[in-house]
SELUMDREN-584946 format. One record per residue (C-alpha): residue in one letter; x negated, y negated, z negated. Coordinates in pm, whole numbers, plus 50000, padded with zeros to 5 digits. Example, Ala and Ser with C-alpha at 12.3 -4.5 7.8 and 13.67 -1.06 7.14 Angstrom:
% SELUMDREN-584946
@res = a | east = 48770 | north = 50450 | up = 49220;
@res = s | east = 48633 | north = 50106 | up = 49286;
% end
This chain:
% SELUMDREN-584946
@res = x | east = 85522 | north = 25958 | up = 64855;
@res = x | east = 85817 | north = 25876 | up = 65079;
@res = x | east = 85930 | north = 26133 | up = 65336;
@res = x | east = 85988 | north = 26048 | up = 65701;
@res = x | east = 86341 | north = 26050 | up = 65841;
@res = x | east = 86261 | north = 26370 | up = 66027;
@res = x | east = 86138 | north = 26542 | up = 65710;
@res = x | east = 86446 | north = 26422 | up = 65520;
@res = x | east = 86675 | north = 26552 | up = 65797;
@res = x | east = 86495 | north = 26886 | up = 65801;
@res = x | east = 86525 | north = 26916 | up = 65421;
@res = x | east = 86897 | north = 26841 | up = 65441;
@res = x | east = 86939 | north = 27100 | up = 65720;
@res = x | east = 86755 | north = 27357 | up = 65507;
@res = x | east = 86983 | north = 27286 | up = 65209;
@res = x | east = 87296 | north = 27318 | up = 65426;
@res = x | east = 87172 | north = 27647 | up = 65577;
@res = x | east = 87088 | north = 27789 | up = 65234;
@res = x | east = 87423 | north = 27674 | up = 65095;
@res = x | east = 87613 | north = 27832 | up = 65385;
@res = x | east = 87446 | north = 28165 | up = 65308;
@res = x | east = 87478 | north = 28139 | up = 64928;
@res = x | east = 87845 | north = 28040 | up = 64948;
@res = x | east = 87924 | north = 28335 | up = 65175;
@res = x | east = 87727 | north = 28567 | up = 64950;
@res = x | east = 87859 | north = 28453 | up = 64612;
@res = x | east = 88158 | north = 28229 | up = 64678;
@res = x | east = 88179 | north = 27852 | up = 64657;
@res = x | east = 88281 | north = 27827 | up = 64295;
@res = x | east = 88041 | north = 28096 | up = 64177;
@res = x | east = 87738 | north = 27927 | up = 64333;
@res = x | east = 87576 | north = 27662 | up = 64118;
@res = x | east = 87376 | north = 27370 | up = 64252;
@res = x | east = 87072 | north = 27516 | up = 64079;
@res = x | east = 87113 | north = 27848 | up = 64266;
@res = x | east = 87165 | north = 27696 | up = 64606;
@res = x | east = 86876 | north = 27452 | up = 64570;
@res = x | east = 86653 | north = 27740 | up = 64462;
@res = x | east = 86764 | north = 27930 | up = 64774;
@res = x | east = 86654 | north = 27626 | up = 64976;
@res = x | east = 86317 | north = 27629 | up = 64797;
@res = x | east = 86386 | north = 27313 | up = 64600;
@res = x | east = 86480 | north = 27202 | up = 64251;
@res = x | east = 86825 | north = 27089 | up = 64149;
@res = x | east = 86700 | north = 26735 | up = 64090;
@res = x | east = 86662 | north = 26672 | up = 64462;
@res = x | east = 87023 | north = 26751 | up = 64544;
@res = x | east = 87163 | north = 26402 | up = 64493;
@res = x | east = 86903 | north = 26248 | up = 64723;
@res = x | east = 87080 | north = 26428 | up = 65007;
@res = x | east = 87444 | north = 26467 | up = 64900;
@res = x | east = 87698 | north = 26268 | up = 64700;
@res = x | east = 87868 | north = 26581 | up = 64563;
@res = x | east = 87889 | north = 26956 | up = 64589;
@res = x | east = 88214 | north = 26908 | up = 64784;
@res = x | east = 88024 | north = 26717 | up = 65053;
@res = x | east = 87776 | north = 27003 | up = 65081;
@res = x | east = 88056 | north = 27261 | up = 65090;
@res = x | east = 88216 | north = 27084 | up = 65387;
@res = x | east = 87886 | north = 27064 | up = 65575;
@res = x | east = 87794 | north = 27424 | up = 65494;
@res = x | east = 88133 | north = 27549 | up = 65614;
@res = x | east = 88099 | north = 27349 | up = 65935;
@res = x | east = 87748 | north = 27486 | up = 65993;
@res = x | east = 87858 | north = 27845 | up = 65926;
@res = x | east = 88154 | north = 27818 | up = 66162;
@res = x | east = 87937 | north = 27659 | up = 66431;
@res = x | east = 87695 | north = 27952 | up = 66412;
@res = x | east = 87989 | north = 28197 | up = 66430;
@res = x | east = 88120 | north = 28022 | up = 66743;
@res = x | east = 87773 | north = 28037 | up = 66899;
@res = x | east = 87742 | north = 28407 | up = 66815;
@res = x | east = 88075 | north = 28504 | up = 66969;
@res = x | east = 88008 | north = 28287 | up = 67275;
@res = x | east = 87672 | north = 28464 | up = 67319;
@res = x | east = 87844 | north = 28802 | up = 67278;
@res = x | east = 88097 | north = 28712 | up = 67548;
@res = x | east = 87821 | north = 28598 | up = 67785;
@res = x | east = 87601 | north = 28903 | up = 67723;
@res = x | east = 87897 | north = 29144 | up = 67755;
@res = x | east = 87696 | north = 29458 | up = 67845;
@res = x | east = 87949 | north = 29553 | up = 68114;
@res = x | east = 88249 | north = 29465 | up = 67901;
@res = x | east = 88481 | north = 29173 | up = 67955;
@res = x | east = 88400 | north = 28870 | up = 67741;
@res = x | east = 88704 | north = 28938 | up = 67525;
@res = x | east = 88607 | north = 29302 | up = 67470;
@res = x | east = 88255 | north = 29194 | up = 67375;
@res = x | east = 88389 | north = 28938 | up = 67126;
@res = x | east = 88613 | north = 29197 | up = 66960;
@res = x | east = 88331 | north = 29456 | up = 66951;
@res = x | east = 88087 | north = 29206 | up = 66801;
@res = x | east = 88327 | north = 29067 | up = 66543;
@res = x | east = 88448 | north = 29411 | up = 66435;
@res = x | east = 88102 | north = 29564 | up = 66432;
@res = x | east = 87971 | north = 29756 | up = 66131;
@res = x | east = 87691 | north = 29496 | up = 66110;
@res = x | east = 87940 | north = 29213 | up = 66064;
@res = x | east = 88125 | north = 29417 | up = 65804;
@res = x | east = 87805 | north = 29478 | up = 65605;
@res = x | east = 87644 | north = 29136 | up = 65659;
@res = x | east = 87863 | north = 28942 | up = 65419;
@res = x | east = 87635 | north = 28642 | up = 65386;
@res = x | east = 87570 | north = 28587 | up = 65758;
@res = x | east = 87910 | north = 28662 | up = 65905;
@res = x | east = 88215 | north = 28450 | up = 65968;
@res = x | east = 88287 | north = 28207 | up = 65681;
@res = x | east = 88663 | north = 28258 | up = 65724;
@res = x | east = 88620 | north = 28618 | up = 65612;
@res = x | east = 88394 | north = 28540 | up = 65316;
@res = x | east = 88541 | north = 28207 | up = 65208;
@res = x | east = 88884 | north = 28169 | up = 65363;
@res = x | east = 89083 | north = 28164 | up = 65040;
@res = x | east = 88836 | north = 27926 | up = 64876;
@res = x | east = 88835 | north = 27694 | up = 65178;
@res = x | east = 89215 | north = 27686 | up = 65166;
@res = x | east = 89194 | north = 27542 | up = 64813;
@res = x | east = 88903 | north = 27310 | up = 64887;
@res = x | east = 88907 | north = 26934 | up = 64933;
@res = x | east = 89032 | north = 26760 | up = 65246;
@res = x | east = 88685 | north = 26729 | up = 65404;
@res = x | east = 88620 | north = 27104 | up = 65374;
@res = x | east = 88961 | north = 27191 | up = 65510;
@res = x | east = 88903 | north = 26948 | up = 65799;
@res = x | east = 88568 | north = 27117 | up = 65873;
@res = x | east = 88742 | north = 27456 | up = 65864;
@res = x | east = 89013 | north = 27328 | up = 66097;
@res = x | east = 88757 | north = 27199 | up = 66347;
@res = x | east = 88566 | north = 27527 | up = 66320;
@res = x | east = 88883 | north = 27724 | up = 66387;
@res = x | east = 88961 | north = 27509 | up = 66691;
@res = x | east = 88608 | north = 27564 | up = 66823;
@res = x | east = 88640 | north = 27941 | up = 66779;
@res = x | east = 88981 | north = 27939 | up = 66950;
@res = x | east = 88833 | north = 27748 | up = 67243;
@res = x | east = 88552 | north = 28003 | up = 67278;
@res = x | east = 88793 | north = 28298 | up = 67268;
@res = x | east = 89045 | north = 28125 | up = 67501;
@res = x | east = 88781 | north = 28090 | up = 67772;
@res = x | east = 88768 | north = 28469 | up = 67781;
@res = x | east = 89145 | north = 28524 | up = 67804;
@res = x | east = 89267 | north = 28621 | up = 68152;
@res = x | east = 89577 | north = 28400 | up = 68145;
@res = x | east = 89589 | north = 28122 | up = 68405;
@res = x | east = 89788 | north = 27893 | up = 68179;
@res = x | east = 89553 | north = 27730 | up = 67923;
@res = x | east = 89834 | north = 27701 | up = 67665;
@res = x | east = 89903 | north = 28075 | up = 67682;
@res = x | east = 89530 | north = 28153 | up = 67667;
@res = x | east = 89506 | north = 27936 | up = 67355;
@res = x | east = 89803 | north = 28114 | up = 67192;
@res = x | east = 89646 | north = 28450 | up = 67267;
@res = x | east = 89309 | north = 28332 | up = 67134;
@res = x | east = 89470 | north = 28215 | up = 66809;
@res = x | east = 89638 | north = 28556 | up = 66770;
@res = x | east = 89314 | north = 28743 | up = 66841;
@res = x | east = 89105 | north = 28528 | up = 66611;
@res = x | east = 89352 | north = 28553 | up = 66322;
@res = x | east = 89368 | north = 28930 | up = 66375;
@res = x | east = 88989 | north = 28958 | up = 66369;
@res = x | east = 88957 | north = 28754 | up = 66050;
@res = x | east = 89234 | north = 28949 | up = 65879;
@res = x | east = 89103 | north = 29291 | up = 65974;
@res = x | east = 88746 | north = 29211 | up = 65872;
@res = x | east = 88871 | north = 29074 | up = 65540;
@res = x | east = 89063 | north = 29396 | up = 65471;
@res = x | east = 88781 | north = 29622 | up = 65591;
@res = x | east = 88546 | north = 29449 | up = 65346;
@res = x | east = 88802 | north = 29451 | up = 65067;
@res = x | east = 88901 | north = 29818 | up = 65053;
@res = x | east = 88688 | north = 30061 | up = 64854;
@res = x | east = 88761 | north = 30363 | up = 65075;
@res = x | east = 88503 | north = 30370 | up = 65361;
@res = x | east = 88728 | north = 30590 | up = 65576;
@res = x | east = 89015 | north = 30345 | up = 65537;
@res = x | east = 88785 | north = 30056 | up = 65629;
@res = x | east = 88683 | north = 30238 | up = 65949;
@res = x | east = 89047 | north = 30317 | up = 66030;
@res = x | east = 89149 | north = 29953 | up = 65980;
@res = x | east = 88881 | north = 29836 | up = 66222;
@res = x | east = 88938 | north = 30109 | up = 66481;
@res = x | east = 89317 | north = 30072 | up = 66480;
@res = x | east = 89293 | north = 29698 | up = 66523;
@res = x | east = 89040 | north = 29737 | up = 66802;
@res = x | east = 89278 | north = 29981 | up = 66976;
@res = x | east = 89583 | north = 29753 | up = 66946;
@res = x | east = 89393 | north = 29440 | up = 67046;
@res = x | east = 89275 | north = 29620 | up = 67360;
@res = x | east = 89642 | north = 29686 | up = 67447;
@res = x | east = 89740 | north = 29325 | up = 67375;
% end
């Protein structure tokens, strides 16, 4: 029985969402097609009805993960809880939940080094995702000059990705807390 276009699109979306989570959880190269299709509730045989290659799926999954990250930090900035948008972004990104939630958090933290070695389409998706995140952060920067706000947003975003990567990497929980708290303190001064 043939599926409708809507059902096919929904199946593809489900595969991309499952892949985005599985890649962040296990890494791109460590996740087999069989594992990611199982996570989507499907068999491996259906993969090639939706994608030409694993690389195509990697690019789409990275784009989807970065889009959800941009939406999350935009929502944090808008919901602020009495903080400036920029303070809310930093608090949300450097939260203990983001540090623990390795498979739902920012793909740059979980997959950055793998994306850097990926094919052109994945790197292009990562580039567009980075630009989108910079735009979201720049809207919260107090500078009147958009070019300066963008520079500041790039600095802040790269700092957040780097600090979260290190906080997840170290085995000493006290050091992880210190890394996050010290960065939060210095970003507040910047």
